[in-house]
C-alpha positions in Angstrom: 11.3 12.4 -12.1 10.8 10.5 -9.0 12.3 7.0 -8.4 8.8 5.5 -8.8 8.4 7.1 -12.2 11.8 6.0 -13.2 10.7 2.4 -12.4 7.7 2.6 -14.5 9.7 4.3 -17.4 9.9 7.6 -18.8 6.2 7.8 -20.5 4.0 8.1 -17.4 0.3 7.9 -18.1 -1.5 11.2 -17.1 -4.0 10.9 -14.3 -7.8 11.7 -14.5 -9.7 11.9 -11.3 -13.4 11.3 -11.3 -15.0 13.3 -8.6 -18.7 14.5 -7.7 -21.3 13.8 -4.9 -22.4 10.3 -3.8 -24.5 8.5 -6.4 -24.3 11.0 -9.4 -23.1 8.0 -11.7 -19.5 8.3 -11.3 -18.7 4.5 -11.3 -21.2 3.9 -14.1 -19.3 6.5 -16.2 -16.0 5.0 -15.2 -17.2 1.4 -16.5 -18.4 3.1 -19.7 -15.1 4.8 -20.2 -13.2 1.5 -19.6 -15.4 -0.6 -21.8 -15.7 -3.2 -19.0 -17.5 -3.4 -15.8 -14.7 -2.9 -13.2 -16.2 -0.5 -10.6 -18.8 -1.7 -8.2 -22.1 0.0 -8.9 -25.4 -0.2 -7.0 -28.2 2.3 -6.8 -27.4 3.4 -3.2 -25.2 6.4 -2.4 -21.7 5.7 -0.9 -20.6 2.2 -2.7 -17.2 3.6 -3.8 -15.1 4.9 -0.8 -11.4 4.7 -1.7 -9.4 5.9 -4.8 -9.2 3.2 -7.3 -7.2 3.4 -10.0 -7.7 1.8 -13.7 -5.7 1.8 -16.9 -7.8 3.3 -19.6 -7.2 3.9 -23.4 -8.9 6.3 -25.7 -7.9 6.7 -29.4 -4.8 4.8 -28.7 -3.6 7.1 -25.8 -3.1 5.8 -22.4 -4.2 7.4 -19.1 -5.1 6.6 -15.5 -8.5 6.9 -14.4 -9.2 7.3 -10.6 -12.6 6.7 -9.3 -13.4 8.3 -6.0 -16.1 8.1 -3.3 -18.7 10.9 -3.1 -17.4 14.3 -2.3 -19.0 16.1 0.3 -17.0 19.1 1.6 -19.0 19.3 4.9 -19.2 15.6 5.8 -18.3 13.9 9.0 -17.2 10.4 10.2 -16.7 7.7 7.6 -18.0 10.0 4.8 -15.5 12.6 5.7 -12.7 10.1 5.1 -14.2 9.2 1.7 -14.1 13.1 0.9 -10.5 13.4 1.8 -9.7 10.4 -0.6 -11.6 12.6 -3.5 -9.5 15.7 -2.3 -6.4 13.8 -2.4 -7.2 12.4 -5.9 -7.7 16.1 -7.2 -4.3 17.1 -5.7 -2.4 14.4 -7.5 -4.5 14.5 -10.8 -3.6 16.0 -14.3 -7.1 16.8 -14.9 -10.5 16.4 -13.0 -13.6 15.0 -14.3 -16.4 16.7 -12.4 -19.5 14.6 -12.4 -22.9 16.1 -11.9 -26.5 14.4 -12.1 -28.5 16.0 -14.6 -31.6 15.1 -12.8 -31.0 17.1 -9.9 -28.8 19.9 -11.4 -26.1 21.7 -9.6 -26.9 21.4 -5.8 -25.2 23.6 -3.1 -22.6 20.7 -2.5 -21.8 21.0 -6.3 -21.3 24.7 -6.0 -19.0 24.2 -3.0 -16.9 21.5 -5.1 -16.8 23.8 -8.2 -15.4 26.6 -6.2 -12.9 24.2 -4.7 -11.9 23.0 -8.2 -11.4 26.6 -9.5 -9.0 27.2 -6.8 -7.1 24.1 -7.2 -6.1 25.4 -10.6 -6.3 21.8 -12.2 -7.8 21.5 -15.7 -11.5 20.4 -15.2 -14.0 18.8 -17.7 -17.6 18.7 -16.5 -19.8 15.6 -17.3 -23.4 15.8 -16.8 -24.6 12.3 -16.4 -28.0 10.5 -16.8 -28.8 12.4 -20.0 -30.4 9.4 -21.9 -32.1 11.6 -24.6 -32.1 15.0 -26.2 -34.5 16.5 -23.4 -31.8 16.5 -20.9 -29.2 18.1 -23.0 -30.7 21.7 -22.6 -30.9 21.3 -18.9 -27.1 20.5 -18.8 -26.3 23.7 -20.8 -27.3 25.7 -17.8 -24.2 24.2 -16.2 -22.1 26.6 -18.0 -22.7 28.9 -14.8 -20.4 26.9 -12.9 -17.4 28.6 -14.6 -15.6 25.3 -15.3 -15.9 25.4 -19.1 -18.4 23.6 -21.3 -20.6 20.9 -19.5 -20.8 17.5 -21.6 -24.0 15.6 -21.5 -23.5 11.8 -21.2 -25.2 8.6 -20.4 -22.8 6.3 -18.6 -25.5 3.5 -18.9 -26.1 3.8 -22.7 -22.7 5.5 -23.8 -24.3 8.6 -25.2 -21.9 11.4 -25.6 -19.1 9.6 -23.9 -16.9 10.0 -27.1 -17.2 13.7 -27.2 -16.4 13.7 -23.4 -13.3 11.6 -23.8 -12.1 13.9 -26.7 -12.4 16.8 -24.4 -10.4 14.8 -21.7 -7.6 14.0 -24.0 -7.4 17.8 -25.4 -6.7 19.0 -21.9 -4.4 16.3 -20.8 -0.5 16.5 -21.1 0.9 14.1 -23.7 -0.2 10.5 -22.9 2.0 7.6 -23.9 0.8 5.6 -26.9 -0.8 2.2 -26.1 1.7 -0.6 -25.7 1.8 -4.3 -24.5 3.9 -4.0 -21.4 5.6 -7.2 -20.2 6.9 -7.3 -16.8 6.6 -4.6 -14.4 6.1 -4.7 -10.6 5.2 -8.0 -9.2 1.3 -8.2 -8.4 0.3 -8.8 -4.7 -3.4 -9.3 -3.7 -3.9 -8.3 -0.1 -7.0 -10.3 1.2 -8.8 -11.4 4.3 -12.0 -11.3 6.0 -13.5 -7.9 7.0 -11.8 -5.7 9.5 -8.4 -7.7 9.8 -6.6 -4.5 9.0 -6.0 -4.8 5.2 -6.5 -1.1 4.6 -4.5 -0.2 7.5 -1.7 -2.3 6.4 -1.8 -0.8 2.8 -1.6 2.6 4.3 1.4 1.6 6.4 3.1 0.4 3.4 2.4 3.3 1.2 3.2 5.8 3.9 0.0 7.6 3.3 -3.9 7.3 3.7 -4.5 5.4 0.6 -7.4 3.4 1.8 -10.4 4.5 3.9 -10.1 3.0 7.3 -12.8 2.6 9.8 -13.7 0.3 12.9 -16.8 -0.8 10.8 -16.2 -4.0 8.9 -16.7 -3.8 5.1 -15.3 -0.4 4.5 -13.4 -1.4 1.3 -15.7 -2.3 -1.6 -13.5 -2.2 -4.7 -9.9 -3.5 -5.0 -7.6 -0.6 -4.2 -4.5 -0.7 -6.4 -1.3 0.9 -5.0 2.4 1.1 -6.1 4.5 0.3 -3.1 8.3 0.8 -2.5 9.4 -2.0 -0.2 12.8 -3.5 0.3 14.3 -1.4 -2.4 11.8 -2.4 -5.1 8.2 -1.5 -6.4 5.4 -3.8 -5.8 1.9 -3.5 -7.0 -0.4 -4.0 -4.0 -4.3 -4.6 -4.3 -6.3 -4.1 -1.1 -9.5 -6.0 -1.5 -13.0 -6.2 0.0 -13.4 -8.4 3.0 -15.0 -11.8 2.2 -17.9 -12.6 4.7 -19.5 -15.4 2.8 -19.1 -17.4 -0.5 -19.8 -15.5 -3.7 -22.8 -17.4 -4.7 -24.4 -16.6 -1.3 -23.8 -13.0 -1.4 -26.1 -10.3 -3.0 -26.1 -6.7 -4.2 -22.9 -4.7 -3.4 -21.3 -7.6 -1.6 -21.7 -9.8 -4.4 -19.8 -7.6 -6.7 -17.3 -6.9 -4.3 -16.6 -10.7 -4.0 -16.2 -11.0 -7.7 -13.7 -8.2 -7.7 -11.8 -9.9 -5.0 -11.7 -13.2 -6.8 -10.6 -11.3 -9.9 -8.0 -9.5 -8.0 -6.7 -13.0 -6.8 -6.6 -14.3 -10.3 -4.7 -11.2 -11.5 -2.2 -11.5 -8.7 1.0 -13.6 -8.6 1.2 -13.9 -4.8 -1.6 -13.5 -2.2 -0.9 -12.0 1.3 -3.6 -13.5 3.5 -4.1 -11.2 6.5 -5.3 -12.8 9.8 -6.3 -11.5 12.9 -3.8 -12.7 15.6 -6.0 -11.6 18.4 -9.0 -13.7 17.4 -9.7 -17.2 17.0 -9.0 -18.5 13.2 -12.4 -18.6 11.5 -14.2 -20.5 8.9 -13.9 -17.1 6.8 -10.1 -17.4 7.1 -10.0 -20.9 5.8 -12.3 -19.9 2.9 -9.9 -17.1 1.9 -6.8 -19.4 2.0 -8.8 -21.8 -0.1 -9.4 -19.4 -2.8 -5.7 -18.6 -3.2 -5.0 -22.4 -3.4 -7.8 -22.9 -5.9 -6.5 -19.9 -8.0 -3.0 -21.5 -8.0 -1.3 -18.6 -6.5 1.6 -18.3 -4.2 0.8 -17.5 -0.7 2.1 -15.7 2.4 0.3 -15.6 5.7 0.5 -12.4 7.8 -0.8 -12.3 11.4 -1.8 -8.8 12.0 -2.4 -6.9 15.3 0.6 -8.7 16.9 0.9 -5.8 19.3 -2.5 -6.6 20.9 -1.6 -10.1 21.9 0.1 -11.4 25.3 2.0 -14.6 25.7 -1.1 -16.7 26.5 -2.7 -15.7 23.4 0.6 -16.5 21.5 0.7 -20.0 22.8 -3.2 -20.4 22.0 -2.5 -19.2 18.3 0.4 -21.6 17.9 -2.0 -24.6 18.8 -4.6 -23.1 16.4 -2.1 -22.9 13.5 -0.9 -26.4 14.1 -4.5 -27.8 14.1 -6.4 -25.4 11.6 -3.7 -24.6 9.1 -2.1 -28.0 8.7 -2.6 -27.9 4.8 -0.7 -24.7 4.4 2.3 -25.5 6.7 4.5 -24.5 3.5 3.2 -21.0 3.5 5.7 -18.4 4.8 4.5 -16.6 8.0 4.9 -13.0 9.1 3.8 -11.7 12.5 3.2 -7.9 11.8 1.3 -4.9 13.2 -0.2 -2.4 10.8 -0.6 0.1 13.5 3.1 0.0 14.8 4.9 -1.0 11.5 6.2 -4.2 13.3 8.1 -6.6 10.9 7.2 -4.8 7.6 10.7 -5.2 6.5 10.2 -9.0 6.7 7.4 -8.8 4.1 9.6 -8.5 1.0 11.6 -11.7 1.9 8.6 -13.7 2.4 7.1 -12.6 -0.9 10.2 -13.3 -2.7 10.4 -16.8 -1.1 6.9 -17.7 -2.3 7.3 -16.2 -5.8 10.7 -18.0 -6.4 9.0 -21.2 -5.5 6.0 -20.4 -7.8 8.4 -20.0 -10.7 10.6 -22.9 -9.9 11.3 -25.6 -12.6 13.0 -29.0 -11.7 15.0 -30.3 -14.8 13.5 -33.6 -15.9 16.7 -35.8 -15.5 17.2 -34.5 -11.9 13.5 -34.9 -11.2 13.5 -38.5 -12.3 16.9 -39.3 -10.4 15.3 -38.1 -7.3 11.9 -40.0 -7.9 13.7 -43.2 -8.3 15.6 -42.9 -4.8 12.2 -41.8 -3.2 10.2 -44.7 -4.7 12.9 -47.2 -3.9 13.0 -46.1 -0.3 9.1 -46.0 0.0 7.2 -47.8 -2.6 3.7 -47.0 -3.3 1.0 -49.1 -1.5 -0.9 -51.7 -3.3 -4.5 -51.8 -4.1 -6.5 -54.9 -4.7 -3.5 -57.0 -4.8 -1.9 -54.9 -7.4 1.2 -52.8 -6.6 1.6 -49.7 -9.0 5.0 -48.9 -10.3 6.0 -45.2 -10.9 7.5 -45.1 -14.5 8.4 -41.5 -15.0 7.7 -37.8 -14.1 7.8 -34.6 -15.6 7.2 -31.0 -14.5 4.3 -30.0 -16.9 4.2 -26.2 -15.7 5.2 -23.4 -13.4 2.9 -20.8 -11.6 2.1 -23.0 -9.7 4.4 -26.0 -10.3 2.5 -28.9 -11.9 4.0 -32.4 -11.9 2.7 -35.4 -13.9 3.5 -38.9 -12.6 3.1 -41.7 -15.2 2.5 -45.2 -13.4 1.1 -48.7 -14.0 -1.8 -48.3 -11.8 -3.6 -45.9 -9.6 -1.8 -43.9 -6.8 -3.6 -43.5 -3.5 -4.1 -39.9 -2.5 -2.0 -40.4 0.6 1.0 -41.3 -1.5 0.5 -38.3 -3.6 0.6 -36.2 -0.6 3.8 -38.0 0.5 5.4 -37.3 -2.9 4.5 -33.6 -2.5 5.8 -33.4 1.0 9.2 -34.8 -0.3 9.3 -32.3 -3.3 8.9 -29.5 -0.8 11.5 -30.8 1.6 14.2 -31.6 -1.1 13.4 -28.6 -3.6 12.1 -26.0 -1.4 8.7 -25.2 -2.7 8.1 -22.8 0.2 5.0 -20.5 -0.4 3.4 -22.2 -3.5 0.8 -24.8 -3.9 1.9 -27.9 -6.0 -0.4 -29.8 -8.3 0.2 -33.6 -8.8 -1.6 -35.5 -11.3 -1.2 -39.3 -12.3 -1.6 -40.8 -15.7 -1.8 -44.5 -15.8 0.0 -46.0 -18.7 -2.2 -48.5 -20.8 -0.8 -51.9 -21.3 1.8 -51.8 -23.9 1.9 -48.0 -24.3 5.3 -46.3 -23.8 5.4 -43.3 -21.3 5.6 -39.9 -22.8 8.9 -38.0 -22.2 
C-alpha cells in the first residue's frame, strides 16, 4: 500500500472512471449517480475538461466516481489534452463506465475507444444514455457488438435504468468499504483566482503530474478538480477551481454553474489559496475573489505566481500596489511562487498551517478580558453625541473564523472596532484568518452575559 493509501486508511474506495465522446451525457449521468448536481452540465460539447473525482455511494457501498472530458483518440490541441486526462483516468481506475449516446449509436470514435478499452484489460460497463422510453432499449442492444459485455440502457436525466447500471458496476468492482461518517482527514484547500493566473499549473506542479488541463486560453478549468497532494510531509486535499470573471449573478450558462461550483468549493474548504499574477496589475477580479474568501469566513493565503517573469522594477511596483490595494488583508500570509519553476513550493505548507492555526485559535475568557481592560484603559473608545461608551466584557463566541462579542453601554464606532481587531491580531497572532467582531449594547439595568 502506498503512503497516500496509508494516510487514507486501509479501506480505500475503488475508482470508477466515466469515459466517452464529448456531449454523450457523462456529466448528467454522474449527477444522477451522485443524486445531486455536482458536475457542470450544458448542451454543448467540451464542458468537462479535467478529471473530476466525487465520492459516491450505492447500496451502502462507497466508491470514487471520476468524471472526464470527451475522449477523442485522434484529437489535437486542447481537446488532445482533455483526451489524455480520460486516458489517465482509465489507467488508474478499477472499472471503466463507457458512455455512448443511444441517439447516434456507436460512432467510429466509439469503436476506437472500445478497442482501446479491450486492450487496457480493465473491467468495463457500457452505459447507453438518453434512453427515455422503451423504444430506445432495442437500439441499445445492438451495442453488444462492441465486445465489452451487456449494454445498460439508462436516462441520466430521468434516472431510468440507473439502478441496474449501478448494480452491474458494483458487481465488477473490488470490495468497496462500507459507508462511514469519516471525521478528520486531510485539510481542505481551495485554489482560487481569476482566469489564467496559473491555478491548474500550480496544482500540476504540486501533484507532480498533469492533473489539470492547462492551456494559454483563459477559462480552461470549469469543474473544481479535487486532488490529494503530499506537501511538507503530510497530505492535503487541494481543489483547483474555475477562474472567476464576474459576479455569479451576472454570469450565465456554463460560467454561471462554474461560479457556483467555485463558491461551493470555498464553502467546503478550510483555507483558500488566492493565486495572483505577479506580472500583471492587481485587478477588480482579484479583489472580488479575496472578498469571497473573507465573506465565507475562510482562512487565507495569498500566492503571487509567475515570480520568475518579473524584474526588479515590477517588484517595486507590485509592493506599492499591495500596500495600496490589499490594505484590508495585510494579515494574510504571502508566498511568492512560480508554478513553472517550482519556486518556493516548500513555503506553502508553513503558510497554510499559520493560517489554519489562527483560524482554529481560541482565547480563554479570563485572558481575553484582562487584555481588553488594558487596551481600553490605554485607548478609550471615542464618544458619540456626548455619550462615552464603556466596554464591560468580551467573549469569544466561536472559531473558524474567530468571532468576538463585545458587551458595551453604547454603540462602538466602526473605527474603534477595527482598532480592537488590529490589537487582537498583534497580541494574539491571528495571521491568516478573518476576525469578526460584534457589539451588544447592554440595556439599562441588564447584567452582561458571561
